MIDOSE-1310 file (N, C-alpha, C; in nm, 2 decimals, decimal comma, always signed):
residues 74
mrae	+1,09/+1,46/-2,08/+1,17/+1,41/-1,97/+1,12/+1,46/-1,83; +1,10/+1,59/-1,83/+1,06/+1,65/-1,70/+0,93/+1,59/-1,64; +0,83/+1,56/-1,73/+0,71/+1,50/-1,68/+0,73/+1,36/-1,62; +0,83/+1,29/-1,67/+0,85/+1,16/-1,62/+0,94/+1,16/-1,49
vapl	+1,01/+1,26/-1,47/+1,10/+1,27/-1,35/+1,02/+1,30/-1,22; +0,91/+1,38/-1,22/+0,84/+1,42/-1,10/+0,78/+1,30/-1,03; +0,71/+1,21/-1,10/+0,66/+1,09/-1,03/+0,77/+1,00/-0,97; +0,88/+1,00/-1,04/+0,99/+0,92/-0,98/+1,05/+0,98/-0,85
ielv	+1,06/+1,11/-0,85/+1,11/+1,18/-0,73/+1,01/+1,15/-0,62; +0,88/+1,17/-0,64/+0,78/+1,15/-0,54/+0,79/+1,00/-0,49; +0,80/+0,91/-0,57/+0,81/+0,77/-0,53/+0,93/+0,74/-0,45; +1,05/+0,79/-0,48/+1,17/+0,77/-0,41/+1,16/+0,84/-0,27
eala	+1,10/+0,96/-0,27/+1,08/+1,03/-0,14/+0,98/+0,95/-0,05; +0,88/+0,89/-0,11/+0,79/+0,82/-0,03/+0,85/+0,69/+0,04; +0,96/+0,64/-0,03/+1,03/+0,53/+0,03/+1,14/+0,57/+0,12; +1,16/+0,69/+0,15/+1,27/+0,75/+0,22/+1,30/+0,68/+0,35
paqk	+1,20/+0,63/+0,43/+1,23/+0,57/+0,56/+1,32/+0,44/+0,54; +1,31/+0,38/+0,43/+1,39/+0,26/+0,41/+1,54/+0,29/+0,41; +1,62/+0,21/+0,46/+1,77/+0,23/+0,47/+1,82/+0,23/+0,33; +1,90/+0,34/+0,30/+1,97/+0,35/+0,17/+2,12/+0,37/+0,20
palm	+2,20/+0,31/+0,11/+2,34/+0,33/+0,13/+2,38/+0,48/+0,11; +2,48/+0,52/+0,18/+2,53/+0,66/+0,16/+2,57/+0,69/+0,02; +2,64/+0,60/-0,05/+2,68/+0,61/-0,19/+2,63/+0,49/-0,26; +2,56/+0,52/-0,37/+2,51/+0,41/-0,46/+2,58/+0,40/-0,59
taaq	+2,58/+0,28/-0,64/+2,64/+0,26/-0,77/+2,53/+0,31/-0,87; +2,57/+0,32/-1,00/+2,48/+0,36/-1,10/+2,36/+0,26/-1,11; +2,39/+0,13/-1,10/+2,29/+0,03/-1,10/+2,19/+0,04/-0,99; +2,24/+0,07/-0,87/+2,15/+0,09/-0,75/+2,07/+0,22/-0,77
lade	+2,13/+0,32/-0,82/+2,05/+0,45/-0,84/+1,94/+0,42/-0,95; +1,98/+0,35/-1,06/+1,88/+0,32/-1,16/+1,77/+0,24/-1,10; +1,80/+0,15/-1,02/+1,69/+0,07/-0,96/+1,61/+0,15/-0,87; +1,67/+0,24/-0,79/+1,59/+0,33/-0,70/+1,50/+0,42/-0,77
lqvc	+1,55/+0,48/-0,89/+1,47/+0,57/-0,97/+1,38/+0,50/-1,07; +1,39/+0,37/-1,07/+1,31/+0,29/-1,17/+1,33/+0,33/-1,31; +1,46/+0,35/-1,35/+1,50/+0,38/-1,49/+1,61/+0,28/-1,52; +1,65/+0,28/-1,65/+1,76/+0,19/-1,69/+1,89/+0,26/-1,67
skti	+2,00/+0,18/-1,67/+2,13/+0,23/-1,65/+2,17/+0,33/-1,75; +2,12/+0,32/-1,88/+2,15/+0,41/-1,98/+2,10/+0,55/-1,95; +1,99/+0,56/-1,88/+1,93/+0,69/-1,84/+2,02/+0,75/-1,74; +2,08/+0,67/-1,65/+2,17/+0,73/-1,55/+2,30/+0,78/-1,62
srlv	+2,35/+0,71/-1,72/+2,46/+0,76/-1,80/+2,43/+0,89/-1,87; +2,31/+0,90/-1,92/+2,27/+1,02/-1,99/+2,26/+1,14/-1,89; +2,20/+1,11/-1,78/+2,19/+1,22/-1,68/+2,32/+1,26/-1,63; +2,42/+1,17/-1,61/+2,55/+1,21/-1,57/+2,61/+1,30/-1,68
aegm	+2,60/+1,26/-1,81/+2,65/+1,35/-1,91/+2,58/+1,49/-1,92; +2,46/+1,49/-1,86/+2,39/+1,62/-1,86/+2,42/+1,70/-1,73; +2,51/+1,64/-1,64/+2,55/+1,72/-1,52/+2,51/+1,66/-1,39; +2,44/+1,55/-1,38/+2,40/+1,50/-1,25/+2,52/+1,47/-1,17
pfva	+2,52/+1,51/-1,04/+2,64/+1,50/-0,95/+2,67/+1,36/-0,92; +2,80/+1,33/-0,90/+2,84/+1,20/-0,86/+2,97/+1,22/-0,78; +3,01/+1,12/-0,71/+3,14/+1,11/-0,64/+3,23/+1,01/-0,71; +3,35/+1,05/-0,75/+3,44/+0,95/-0,82/+3,51/+0,87/-0,71
vvds	+3,49/+0,74/-0,72/+3,56/+0,65/-0,62/+3,64/+0,55/-0,71; +3,77/+0,57/-0,70/+3,87/+0,50/-0,78/+3,84/+0,53/-0,93; +3,79/+0,42/-1,00/+3,76/+0,45/-1,14/+3,61/+0,43/-1,17; +3,53/+0,45/-1,07/+3,38/+0,44/-1,09/+3,31/+0,56/-1,03
krfq	+3,18/+0,57/-1,06/+3,10/+0,68/-1,01/+3,01/+0,62/-0,90; +2,99/+0,70/-0,80/+2,89/+0,67/-0,69/+2,80/+0,79/-0,68; +2,68/+0,77/-0,63/+2,58/+0,87/-0,63/+2,52/+0,88/-0,49; +2,49/+1,00/-0,44/+2,42/+1,03/-0,32/+2,28/+1,06/-0,36
igec	+2,18/+0,98/-0,32/+2,05/+0,99/-0,36/+1,99/+1,13/-0,34; +2,02/+1,19/-0,22/+1,96/+1,32/-0,19/+2,01/+1,43/-0,29; +2,14/+1,42/-0,33/+2,20/+1,52/-0,42/+2,14/+1,50/-0,56; +2,12/+1,37/-0,60/+2,06/+1,34/-0,73/+1,92/+1,39/-0,74
lawl	+1,84/+1,37/-0,63/+1,70/+1,41/-0,63/+1,69/+1,56/-0,64; +1,78/+1,63/-0,56/+1,78/+1,78/-0,57/+1,82/+1,83/-0,71; +1,91/+1,76/-0,77/+1,95/+1,80/-0,91/+1,84/+1,78/-1,00; +1,77/+1,67/-0,99/+1,66/+1,64/-1,08/+1,54/+1,74/-1,06
rarg	+1,52/+1,78/-0,93/+1,42/+1,88/-0,90/+1,45/+2,01/-0,96; +1,58/+2,05/-0,95/+1,62/+2,18/-1,00/+1,62/+2,18/-1,15; +1,65/+2,07/-1,21/+1,65/+2,05/-1,35/+1,51/+2,06/-1,41; +1,41/+2,00/-1,33/+1,27/+2,00/-1,37/+1,21/+2,14/-1,37
ar	+1,27/+2,23/-1,28/+1,21/+2,36/-1,27/+1,25/+2,46/-1,38; +1,35/+2,41/-1,46/+1,40/+2,50/-1,57/+1,29/+2,51/-1,68
C-alpha cells in the first residue's frame, strides 16, 4: 500500500494549482487520488480524517494527503 500511495500524493500535489473544493465527497476524493471508492472507505476505517456533514463524510484534500504521508512514513 505504501508504495502505491507516494506516486498518488505526488500527482495530486502537481495538480495543486487547479481549483479544488474546500470539502470533497468520497467520490471526488477517490477521483482526485485515482483510486476506487472502496479504497476511500478502507482508508477512513484505518483513520483517515474526515468532516461529518449531516449524515455523510467530507474530506479536506490537504488533511488527507498529510495523513497519507504520515502513514507512509510508518
